[in-house]
Backbone as ProteinMPNN parsed JSONL, in Angstrom:
{"seq_chain_A": "MRCPFCGSIDTQVKDSRPAEDHVAIRRRRLCPSCGGRFTTYERVQLRDLTVVKKNGRREEFDRAKLERSIRIALRKRPIEPERIDQMISGIVRRLESLGESDVKSETIGAIVMEALSRIDTVAYVRFASVYKNFQAADDFEEFVSELRPASGAEED", "coords_chain_A": {"N_chain_A": [[-23.235, 42.688, 85.012], [-22.725, 40.345, 87.495], [-23.693, 36.933, 87.598], [-25.608, 35.641, 90.225], [-25.84, 32.97, 90.672], [-24.095, 31.272, 89.1], [-21.848, 32.799, 88.708], [-21.06, 33.882, 86.296], [-20.081, 36.582, 84.162], [-21.507, 37.513, 82.075], [-24.442, 38.555, 81.719], [-27.858, 39.107, 80.744], [-30.138, 41.794, 80.224], [-33.551, 41.501, 80.512], [-35.895, 42.849, 81.002], [-36.835, 46.134, 81.891], [-38.023, 48.484, 84.226], [-39.603, 51.295, 85.887], [-39.312, 51.656, 89.446], [-40.242, 51.795, 92.944], [-41.7, 54.251, 93.132], [-40.656, 55.678, 90.964], [-37.989, 56.247, 91.651], [-36.093, 54.41, 91.35], [-34.757, 51.831, 89.204], [-35.989, 48.815, 88.128], [-34.605, 45.824, 87.122], [-34.994, 42.914, 85.268], [-33.082, 40.078, 84.888], [-31.235, 37.664, 82.929], [-29.209, 34.811, 82.917], [-27.246, 33.578, 80.423], [-25.509, 31.435, 80.617], [-26.206, 29.656, 82.786], [-28.942, 29.8, 82.857], [-30.224, 31.039, 84.901], [-32.459, 33.323, 86.542], [-32.777, 36.624, 87.736], [-33.293, 39.607, 89.742], [-32.357, 43.022, 89.64], [-31.79, 46.229, 91.168], [-31.526, 49.625, 90.384], [-30.364, 52.656, 91.598], [-30.253, 56.217, 92.037], [-27.47, 57.768, 93.425], [-26.648, 60.376, 95.363], [-24.474, 61.193, 96.898], [-21.612, 59.743, 98.555], [-22.133, 58.384, 101.67], [-21.029, 58.491, 105.036], [-21.343, 56.89, 108.083], [-21.223, 58.087, 111.324], [-20.611, 56.667, 114.255], [-21.801, 56.475, 117.718], [-19.607, 55.967, 119.335], [-17.59, 57.084, 117.902], [-16.537, 55.593, 115.871], [-16.365, 54.975, 112.368], [-18.292, 54.128, 109.515], [-19.189, 52.943, 106.271], [-22.224, 54.087, 104.83], [-25.009, 51.956, 104.723], [-27.561, 51.096, 102.83], [-29.092, 48.762, 102.77], [-28.888, 47.814, 105.386], [-30.25, 49.793, 106.802], [-32.767, 49.415, 105.631], [-33.34, 46.775, 106.487], [-33.575, 47.124, 109.302], [-35.789, 48.8, 109.464], [-37.77, 47.241, 108.236], [-37.876, 45.132, 110.058], [-38.954, 46.442, 112.286], [-41.444, 46.993, 111.211], [-42.532, 44.521, 110.808], [-45.145, 42.221, 110.306], [-47.068, 44.203, 110.392], [-49.794, 46.213, 109.171], [-48.858, 47.509, 106.665], [-48.334, 48.626, 103.411], [-45.954, 47.157, 101.17], [-44.915, 48.842, 99.149], [-45.244, 51.352, 100.222], [-43.469, 51.227, 102.332], [-41.055, 50.996, 100.91], [-41.058, 53.502, 99.65], [-40.853, 55.144, 101.896], [-38.296, 54.439, 102.864], [-36.677, 55.21, 100.685], [-37.212, 57.945, 100.774], [-36.061, 58.609, 103.251], [-33.345, 58.065, 102.728], [-32.866, 59.909, 100.641], [-33.267, 62.254, 102.08], [-31.151, 62.11, 103.917], [-28.986, 62.243, 102.141], [-29.373, 64.774, 101.171], [-28.684, 66.418, 103.234], [-26.308, 67.679, 102.989], [-23.876, 67.006, 103.98], [-21.231, 64.616, 103.987], [-20.599, 63.043, 106.114], [-22.58, 61.54, 108.489], [-24.196, 61.526, 111.546], [-25.023, 58.711, 113.573], [-27.08, 59.131, 115.334], [-28.564, 61.106, 114.075], [-29.559, 59.73, 111.859], [-31.129, 57.808, 113.199], [-33.026, 59.512, 114.425], [-34.344, 60.582, 112.192], [-35.442, 58.261, 111.078], [-37.113, 57.502, 113.195], [-38.911, 59.638, 113.172], [-40.118, 59.267, 110.65], [-41.279, 56.693, 110.978], [-43.08, 57.235, 113.036], [-45.072, 58.602, 111.762], [-46.194, 56.666, 110.192], [-46.764, 54.179, 111.58], [-47.591, 53.461, 114.824], [-46.937, 51.269, 116.467], [-44.707, 50.128, 115.177], [-43.024, 52.29, 115.436], [-42.602, 52.341, 118.235], [-41.382, 49.846, 118.523], [-38.993, 50.216, 117.02], [-37.901, 52.324, 118.49], [-37.385, 51.044, 120.898], [-35.097, 49.594, 120.418], [-33.369, 51.523, 119.319], [-33.232, 53.453, 121.371], [-32.322, 51.842, 123.314], [-33.822, 50.336, 125.322], [-34.016, 48.951, 128.563], [-35.646, 47.848, 130.473], [-39.068, 47.075, 131.453], [-40.136, 49.387, 132.458], [-38.93, 51.37, 130.94], [-40.253, 51.124, 128.486], [-42.847, 51.731, 129.319], [-42.607, 54.403, 130.175], [-41.862, 55.643, 127.752], [-44.083, 55.063, 126.076], [-46.077, 56.353, 127.514], [-45.497, 58.975, 126.952], [-46.395, 59.132, 124.386], [-49.134, 59.049, 124.509], [-52.064, 61.04, 124.266], [-52.525, 63.98, 126.186], [-54.873, 64.03, 128.791], [-57.725, 65.933, 129.821], [-58.767, 65.686, 132.397], [-57.45, 64.481, 135.396], [-56.982, 61.382, 137.082], [-57.274, 60.242, 140.461]], "CA_chain_A": [[-23.68, 42.215, 86.315], [-22.334, 38.95, 87.717], [-24.783, 36.027, 87.94], [-25.463, 35.177, 91.61], [-25.923, 31.508, 90.713], [-22.912, 30.593, 88.553], [-20.718, 33.715, 88.7], [-20.783, 34.374, 84.946], [-20.2, 38.041, 84.065], [-22.26, 37.806, 80.862], [-25.884, 38.433, 81.936], [-28.648, 39.93, 79.829], [-31.325, 42.459, 80.764], [-34.742, 41.089, 79.77], [-36.982, 43.801, 81.212], [-36.544, 47.254, 82.788], [-39.18, 49.337, 84.513], [-39.425, 52.122, 87.09], [-39.729, 51.052, 90.709], [-40.189, 52.67, 94.112], [-42.22, 55.581, 92.804], [-39.757, 56.263, 89.955], [-36.674, 56.633, 92.158], [-35.196, 53.296, 91.061], [-35.092, 51.046, 88.022], [-35.987, 47.375, 88.382], [-34.183, 45.108, 85.926], [-35.034, 41.444, 85.28], [-31.903, 39.611, 84.166], [-31.113, 36.245, 82.6], [-27.834, 34.361, 82.687], [-27.258, 32.583, 79.346], [-24.671, 30.288, 80.977], [-26.904, 28.669, 83.621], [-30.387, 29.969, 82.721], [-30.767, 31.664, 86.108], [-33.129, 34.621, 86.426], [-32.706, 37.397, 88.964], [-33.693, 41.004, 89.639], [-31.476, 44.029, 90.234], [-32.366, 47.567, 91.281], [-30.554, 50.693, 90.16], [-30.818, 53.895, 92.227], [-29.349, 57.361, 91.984], [-26.802, 58.049, 94.687], [-26.167, 61.744, 95.265], [-23.139, 61.284, 97.504], [-21.243, 58.647, 99.442], [-22.351, 58.767, 103.053], [-20.313, 57.784, 106.083], [-22.053, 56.964, 109.358], [-20.354, 58.288, 112.48], [-21.263, 56.013, 115.392], [-21.694, 57.178, 119.004], [-18.261, 55.785, 119.88], [-16.646, 57.741, 117.011], [-16.2, 54.715, 114.754], [-16.986, 55.388, 111.107], [-18.515, 53.057, 108.556], [-19.915, 53.34, 105.068], [-23.674, 53.963, 104.946], [-25.516, 50.749, 104.073], [-29.012, 51.203, 102.658], [-29.69, 47.471, 103.105], [-28.959, 47.738, 106.85], [-31.363, 50.674, 107.15], [-33.998, 48.748, 105.202], [-33.58, 45.631, 107.385], [-34.049, 47.562, 110.615], [-37.146, 49.334, 109.3], [-38.67, 46.109, 107.964], [-38.047, 44.398, 111.317], [-39.899, 47.224, 113.088], [-42.765, 46.942, 110.568], [-42.924, 43.12, 110.58], [-46.527, 41.852, 110.646], [-47.904, 45.389, 110.516], [-50.581, 46.35, 107.936], [-48.309, 48.578, 105.827], [-48.019, 48.146, 102.06], [-44.515, 47.14, 100.862], [-44.565, 50.01, 98.34], [-45.162, 52.503, 101.129], [-42.213, 51.052, 103.066], [-39.988, 51.348, 99.966], [-41.089, 54.961, 99.483], [-40.346, 55.743, 103.124], [-36.849, 54.208, 102.899], [-36.082, 56.093, 99.675], [-37.318, 59.308, 101.295], [-35.063, 58.768, 104.315], [-32.026, 58.125, 102.088], [-32.779, 61.212, 99.957], [-33.124, 63.292, 103.108], [-29.78, 62.015, 104.427], [-28.082, 62.725, 101.097], [-29.568, 66.212, 100.952], [-28.231, 67.177, 104.394], [-25.166, 68.468, 102.561], [-22.659, 66.474, 104.592], [-21.008, 63.202, 103.69], [-20.571, 62.372, 107.41], [-23.876, 61.646, 109.148], [-24.194, 60.864, 112.844], [-26.026, 57.656, 113.702], [-28.216, 59.717, 116.044], [-29.359, 61.817, 113.068], [-30.282, 58.7, 111.1], [-32.163, 57.272, 114.093], [-34.086, 60.508, 114.614], [-35.101, 60.672, 110.94], [-36.225, 57.023, 110.978], [-38.18, 57.58, 114.208], [-39.905, 60.595, 112.677], [-40.85, 58.635, 109.544], [-42.109, 55.605, 111.514], [-44.162, 57.783, 113.86], [-46.155, 59.019, 110.854], [-46.755, 55.5, 109.497], [-47.292, 53.127, 112.432], [-47.15, 53.686, 116.196], [-46.315, 50.054, 116.997], [-43.356, 50.055, 114.588], [-42.28, 53.395, 116.054], [-42.189, 51.904, 119.57], [-40.419, 48.75, 118.324], [-37.71, 50.792, 116.615], [-37.404, 53.113, 119.616], [-36.884, 50.155, 121.953], [-33.72, 49.24, 120.055], [-32.612, 52.766, 119.133], [-33.019, 54.091, 122.667], [-31.717, 50.819, 124.172], [-34.644, 50.079, 126.496], [-33.468, 47.867, 129.371], [-36.667, 47.285, 131.352], [-40.449, 47.41, 131.091], [-40.365, 50.789, 132.827], [-38.503, 52.198, 129.807], [-41.368, 51.093, 127.534], [-43.981, 52.432, 129.92], [-42.322, 55.839, 130.136], [-41.88, 56.076, 126.354], [-45.461, 54.994, 125.578], [-46.873, 57.385, 128.184], [-45.244, 60.23, 126.242], [-47.151, 59.093, 123.125], [-50.567, 59.196, 124.792], [-52.485, 62.436, 124.363], [-52.829, 64.425, 127.557], [-56.312, 64.174, 129.027], [-58.048, 67.135, 130.583], [-59.025, 65.359, 133.805], [-56.547, 63.48, 135.936], [-57.612, 60.523, 138.083], [-56.479, 60.069, 141.681]], "C_chain_A": [[-23.359, 40.729, 86.407], [-23.557, 38.134, 88.148], [-24.579, 35.527, 89.373], [-25.461, 33.653, 91.74], [-24.63, 30.827, 90.26], [-21.676, 31.49, 88.482], [-20.344, 34.264, 87.331], [-20.97, 35.892, 84.895], [-21.018, 38.47, 82.849], [-23.75, 37.576, 81.099], [-26.614, 39.419, 81.03], [-29.842, 40.536, 80.554], [-32.502, 42.078, 79.89], [-35.878, 42.094, 79.89], [-36.508, 44.883, 82.183], [-37.811, 48.056, 82.993], [-38.919, 50.158, 85.757], [-39.933, 51.374, 88.325], [-39.642, 52.107, 91.803], [-40.562, 54.107, 93.771], [-41.248, 56.365, 91.918], [-38.424, 56.771, 90.506], [-35.655, 55.511, 91.956], [-35.65, 52.627, 89.766], [-34.944, 49.571, 88.389], [-35.619, 46.679, 87.075], [-34.28, 43.602, 86.163], [-33.895, 40.981, 84.394], [-31.952, 38.106, 83.979], [-29.648, 35.927, 82.365], [-27.876, 33.303, 81.59], [-26.442, 31.333, 79.691], [-25.445, 29.22, 81.747], [-28.423, 28.761, 83.513], [-31.033, 30.62, 83.937], [-31.384, 33.023, 85.825], [-33.042, 35.329, 87.77], [-33.049, 38.843, 88.673], [-32.641, 41.892, 90.281], [-32.225, 45.353, 90.277], [-31.243, 48.575, 91.127], [-31.14, 51.978, 90.729], [-29.789, 54.99, 92.033], [-28.754, 57.548, 93.372], [-26.165, 59.421, 94.565], [-24.764, 61.902, 95.821], [-22.895, 60.035, 98.337], [-21.393, 59.131, 100.876], [-21.527, 57.881, 103.982], [-21.073, 57.989, 107.383], [-21.023, 57.092, 110.469], [-21.115, 57.762, 113.695], [-21.045, 56.812, 116.677], [-20.292, 57.088, 119.582], [-17.18, 56.401, 118.99], [-16.212, 56.893, 115.826], [-16.98, 55.151, 113.517], [-17.161, 54.168, 110.216], [-19.342, 53.578, 107.39], [-21.411, 53.128, 105.29], [-24.137, 52.764, 104.136], [-27.044, 50.821, 104.02], [-29.703, 49.908, 103.071], [-29.843, 47.314, 104.622], [-30.111, 48.603, 107.358], [-32.687, 49.986, 106.83], [-34.337, 47.574, 106.116], [-34.161, 46.084, 108.718], [-35.473, 48.115, 110.539], [-38.136, 48.203, 109.06], [-38.891, 45.254, 109.212], [-39.07, 45.122, 112.189], [-41.319, 47.11, 112.534], [-43.268, 45.516, 110.325], [-44.317, 42.868, 111.135], [-47.428, 43.052, 110.93], [-48.611, 45.608, 109.175], [-50.122, 47.52, 107.05], [-47.91, 47.974, 104.485], [-46.515, 48.195, 101.805], [-44.062, 48.36, 100.052], [-44.407, 51.246, 99.214], [-43.865, 52.443, 101.949], [-41.037, 51.452, 102.167], [-39.909, 52.859, 99.769], [-40.515, 55.657, 100.708], [-38.823, 55.612, 103.186], [-36.153, 55.122, 101.897], [-36.114, 57.546, 100.138], [-36.29, 59.589, 102.38], [-33.674, 58.913, 103.708], [-31.844, 59.454, 101.37], [-32.57, 62.33, 100.96], [-31.703, 63.29, 103.677], [-28.785, 62.58, 103.422], [-28.193, 64.234, 100.904], [-29.173, 67.058, 102.163], [-27.021, 68.041, 104.058], [-23.844, 67.997, 103.138], [-22.478, 65.026, 104.171], [-20.878, 62.389, 104.975], [-21.897, 62.63, 108.112], [-23.805, 60.88, 110.457], [-25.305, 59.822, 112.903], [-27.268, 58.174, 114.426], [-29.145, 60.456, 115.077], [-30.195, 60.829, 112.267], [-31.417, 58.147, 111.945], [-33.32, 58.227, 114.271], [-34.964, 60.625, 113.362], [-35.983, 59.436, 110.764], [-37.388, 57.06, 111.968], [-39.296, 58.517, 113.737], [-40.766, 59.965, 111.581], [-41.773, 57.526, 110.063], [-43.28, 56.134, 112.332], [-45.349, 58.215, 113.004], [-46.862, 57.824, 110.226], [-47.434, 54.516, 110.445], [-46.718, 53.28, 113.843], [-46.446, 52.47, 116.78], [-44.886, 49.917, 116.467], [-42.462, 51.133, 115.179], [-41.75, 52.977, 117.429], [-41.172, 50.765, 119.461], [-39.036, 49.299, 117.98], [-37.086, 51.564, 117.78], [-36.809, 52.224, 120.696], [-35.445, 49.723, 121.679], [-32.865, 50.498, 119.996], [-32.27, 53.428, 120.467], [-32.52, 53.111, 123.723], [-32.511, 50.615, 125.466], [-34.097, 48.863, 127.233], [-34.528, 47.168, 130.234], [-38.05, 47.73, 130.887], [-40.767, 48.863, 131.415], [-39.979, 51.735, 131.695], [-39.609, 52.278, 128.759], [-42.526, 51.94, 128.056], [-43.795, 53.95, 129.844], [-42.422, 56.377, 128.707], [-43.305, 56.114, 125.818], [-46.325, 56.055, 126.241], [-46.671, 58.747, 127.531], [-46.026, 60.302, 124.928], [-48.629, 59.377, 123.341], [-50.931, 60.666, 124.861], [-52.859, 62.772, 125.8], [-54.35, 64.58, 127.719], [-56.559, 65.369, 129.944], [-58.232, 66.866, 132.066], [-58.064, 64.254, 134.248], [-57.285, 62.69, 136.997], [-56.673, 60.384, 139.264], [-56.439, 58.646, 142.107]], "O_chain_A": [[-23.683, 39.954, 85.507], [-24.357, 38.591, 88.965], [-23.498, 35.041, 89.707], [-25.121, 33.114, 92.793], [-24.125, 29.927, 90.93], [-20.575, 31.003, 88.224], [-19.396, 35.042, 87.221], [-21.896, 36.429, 85.503], [-21.202, 39.665, 82.618], [-24.279, 36.528, 80.728], [-26.055, 40.432, 80.609], [-30.475, 39.887, 81.386], [-32.478, 42.295, 78.678], [-36.725, 42.191, 79.001], [-35.855, 44.582, 83.181], [-38.579, 48.283, 82.057], [-38.106, 49.771, 86.597], [-40.861, 50.569, 88.246], [-39.049, 53.17, 91.618], [-39.832, 55.048, 94.083], [-41.05, 57.566, 92.106], [-37.793, 57.633, 89.894], [-34.494, 55.643, 92.344], [-36.771, 52.83, 89.3], [-33.907, 49.142, 88.894], [-36.247, 46.916, 86.043], [-33.725, 43.078, 87.129], [-33.761, 41.447, 83.263], [-32.595, 37.376, 84.734], [-28.935, 36.677, 81.699], [-28.47, 32.243, 81.783], [-26.671, 30.274, 79.106], [-25.368, 28.035, 81.424], [-29.127, 27.89, 84.025], [-32.256, 30.74, 83.998], [-30.9, 33.778, 84.981], [-33.212, 34.707, 88.819], [-33.093, 39.263, 87.517], [-32.097, 41.562, 91.335], [-33.172, 45.571, 89.521], [-30.152, 48.4, 91.668], [-32.263, 52.356, 90.397], [-28.597, 54.719, 91.883], [-29.466, 57.49, 94.375], [-25.251, 59.618, 93.764], [-23.957, 62.656, 95.279], [-23.83, 59.36, 98.767], [-20.844, 60.167, 101.251], [-21.355, 56.686, 103.741], [-21.407, 59.116, 107.747], [-20.074, 56.312, 110.548], [-22.125, 58.331, 114.108], [-20.208, 57.713, 116.72], [-19.831, 58.018, 120.244], [-15.991, 56.265, 119.276], [-15.595, 57.396, 114.887], [-18.109, 55.633, 113.615], [-16.301, 53.289, 110.165], [-20.098, 54.54, 107.526], [-21.822, 52.119, 105.864], [-23.712, 52.574, 102.996], [-27.726, 50.634, 105.028], [-30.784, 49.946, 103.659], [-30.828, 46.74, 105.087], [-30.86, 48.189, 108.244], [-33.607, 49.973, 107.647], [-35.499, 47.393, 106.482], [-35.126, 45.5, 109.209], [-36.268, 47.914, 111.457], [-39.229, 48.21, 109.625], [-39.978, 44.709, 109.401], [-39.953, 44.488, 112.766], [-42.286, 47.128, 113.296], [-44.314, 45.326, 109.705], [-44.636, 43.241, 112.264], [-48.434, 42.926, 111.627], [-48.074, 45.223, 108.137], [-50.911, 48.409, 106.729], [-47.236, 46.946, 104.428], [-45.861, 49.168, 102.181], [-42.953, 48.856, 100.246], [-43.538, 52.083, 98.97], [-43.245, 53.47, 102.225], [-40.131, 52.16, 102.606], [-38.817, 53.427, 99.728], [-39.782, 56.638, 100.586], [-38.135, 56.575, 103.525], [-35.143, 55.743, 102.228], [-35.159, 58.291, 99.921], [-35.712, 60.675, 102.428], [-32.906, 59.783, 104.119], [-30.782, 60.069, 101.474], [-31.787, 63.249, 100.72], [-31.119, 64.352, 103.892], [-27.858, 63.303, 103.789], [-27.225, 64.891, 100.521], [-29.31, 68.281, 102.131], [-26.736, 69.017, 104.753], [-22.794, 68.547, 102.805], [-23.453, 64.291, 104.016], [-21.029, 61.168, 104.941], [-22.296, 63.778, 108.309], [-23.401, 59.718, 110.479], [-26.389, 60.021, 112.354], [-28.379, 57.713, 114.165], [-30.365, 60.432, 115.24], [-31.381, 61.053, 112.024], [-32.545, 58.027, 111.467], [-34.477, 57.806, 114.269], [-36.184, 60.754, 113.466], [-37.136, 59.548, 110.348], [-38.513, 56.695, 111.625], [-40.479, 58.213, 113.892], [-41.988, 60.109, 111.581], [-42.923, 57.431, 109.634], [-44.359, 55.542, 112.321], [-46.491, 58.197, 113.462], [-48.001, 57.945, 109.776], [-48.544, 54.06, 110.172], [-45.503, 53.234, 114.032], [-45.465, 52.614, 117.509], [-43.964, 49.624, 117.228], [-41.272, 50.906, 115.397], [-40.588, 53.226, 117.751], [-40.206, 50.724, 120.223], [-38.034, 48.899, 118.573], [-35.883, 51.464, 118.022], [-35.834, 52.604, 121.344], [-34.669, 49.512, 122.61], [-31.769, 50.538, 120.554], [-31.152, 53.906, 120.663], [-32.317, 53.484, 124.879], [-31.96, 50.707, 126.563], [-33.752, 47.858, 126.61], [-34.33, 46.035, 130.671], [-38.192, 48.625, 130.053], [-41.569, 49.498, 130.73], [-40.612, 52.773, 131.504], [-39.879, 53.346, 128.208], [-43.103, 52.75, 127.331], [-44.72, 54.681, 129.49], [-42.999, 57.44, 128.48], [-43.697, 57.087, 125.174], [-47.22, 56.606, 125.599], [-47.573, 59.584, 127.552], [-46.291, 61.39, 124.416], [-49.301, 59.89, 122.446], [-50.196, 61.46, 125.447], [-53.431, 61.957, 126.523], [-55.015, 65.188, 126.88], [-55.699, 65.753, 130.737], [-57.898, 67.707, 132.901], [-57.893, 63.241, 133.57], [-58.111, 63.237, 137.728], [-55.451, 60.402, 139.114], [-55.813, 58.321, 143.116]]}, "name": "protein", "num_of_chains": 1, "seq": "MRCPFCGSIDTQVKDSRPAEDHVAIRRRRLCPSCGGRFTTYERVQLRDLTVVKKNGRREEFDRAKLERSIRIALRKRPIEPERIDQMISGIVRRLESLGESDVKSETIGAIVMEALSRIDTVAYVRFASVYKNFQAADDFEEFVSELRPASGAEED"}
């Protein structure tokens, strides 16, 4: 592993332990050249995934991009970081287990929306506003009204 500080390729592993509910390995590393310390994570990857965008463009699946968008939706929400990591790992495992190496961006968005809806309604609406490309307040109002449970009596 190359040192992110000085670029040396001779780094040493000082500590390894399971992370993210045993689906990754966290390694603490030390660079003997500059003394820098850093952490790496090792995960099992079942298959290489390619994301097929709405316009037909294809790009390599990027777990970090998925994680960023989910963390933005969950920013300042009372959700434990470990639970977020577990959710992200679960989404990636689900995508890998679909059996296809090409995954539509709509499929990824739907899976993320489903996962967020179970964890935090505010994050779900935040993610939906970007995913569904809300353009006006009416879009939010319509989406949120679908989330509200139907009441037995309607007011006039």
